[in-house]
Structures are given as C-alpha cells and as structure tokens.
C-alpha positions as CSV (number, residue, x, y, z in Angstrom):
1,M,37.8,131.9,56.9
2,T,38.6,129.9,60.1
3,V,41.8,128.2,61.0
4,K,40.1,124.8,60.5
5,E,39.1,125.8,57.0
6,I,42.6,127.0,56.2
7,V,44.2,123.8,57.5
8,K,41.6,121.6,55.6
9,L,42.4,123.5,52.3
10,H,46.1,123.0,52.8
11,L,45.6,119.2,53.4
12,I,43.5,118.9,50.3
13,S,45.7,121.0,48.0
14,H,48.9,119.1,49.1
15,G,47.4,115.6,49.0
16,Y,47.5,114.9,52.8
17,D,44.8,112.9,54.6
18,G,44.9,114.4,58.0
19,L,46.9,115.5,61.1
20,F,48.7,113.6,63.8
21,N,51.0,114.4,66.8
22,E,53.3,112.4,69.0
23,D,50.6,112.0,71.7
24,S,48.9,109.4,69.5
25,C,46.3,111.8,68.4
26,A,45.2,111.7,64.8
27,C,42.3,113.0,62.7
28,L,41.2,112.9,59.0
29,G,40.8,116.1,57.1
30,I,37.1,115.3,56.6
31,D,36.7,115.3,60.4
32,L,39.3,117.8,61.4
33,A,39.9,118.1,65.2
34,P,36.7,116.4,66.3
35,C,37.9,116.9,69.9
36,D,38.2,120.7,69.1
37,E,41.7,120.6,70.4
38,M,43.9,121.2,67.3
39,C,47.4,121.8,68.7
40,G,50.4,123.6,67.4
41,D,52.4,120.4,67.4
42,C,50.0,118.6,64.9
43,E,51.7,117.5,61.7
44,V,50.3,116.7,58.3
45,G,50.3,113.1,57.3
46,F,48.8,110.2,55.3
47,K,46.2,107.6,56.3
48,V,47.7,104.2,56.8
49,P,46.4,100.9,58.2
50,C,46.7,100.2,61.9
51,P,49.4,97.7,63.0
52,S,48.0,94.3,63.7
53,D,48.6,94.8,67.5
54,C,46.7,98.2,67.6
55,G,43.0,97.3,67.9
56,D,42.1,100.7,69.2
57,H,41.5,102.7,66.0
58,D,40.3,102.3,62.4
59,F,43.4,104.1,61.0
60,H,46.6,105.9,61.8
61,I,48.0,109.1,60.3
62,S,51.7,108.8,59.4
63,A,54.3,111.2,58.1
64,E,55.1,108.4,55.5
65,K,52.6,107.4,52.8
66,E,53.5,103.7,53.3
67,P,53.1,102.2,56.7
68,P,56.3,101.1,58.5
69,C,57.4,97.6,57.7
70,Q,55.9,95.1,60.1
71,Q,58.0,92.3,61.5
72,P,59.3,90.2,59.9
73,C,60.1,92.7,57.1
74,Q,60.4,91.1,53.7
75,Q,62.5,92.8,51.1
76,P,61.9,92.0,47.4
C-alpha cells in the first residue's frame, strides 16, 4: 500500500474531501496530489465554494465544512 492510498483511505473513512496547505495548494481525494508533491504540511479538509473574488479555481479545501462568511455577513 502506498502513502497516497493510505491518505485516500483516511480521507474517505473520516468524511474529508481532500487536502490543503497554507501555500494555497489544494486537491480532492479523488485526484490526490496531482502535482506529485504531497507535503508534510498538508491538512485534511472539506470542499467549499470559491469566494466570489477568486476566479482561479473551481473549489477550495477548508478546515471548516462551511465556507467563511462573505461580507457583509448576515446573521439569522
């Protein structure tokens, strides 16, 4: 079993969608480390929509299941 296979099994079994790190790198579990550079600082996370000002990606991976509140933030 490879490291990629172990990580993929962990993501699936714990309900995570992928990995991300602070360098704005993110990947989904179904296409894990397409750059072949999975780093030790990658963290597990959840797929969330991109902020409206992103435009560079189809998704983001976040530590939180819900995306951060966009401005203006409306509370119920």
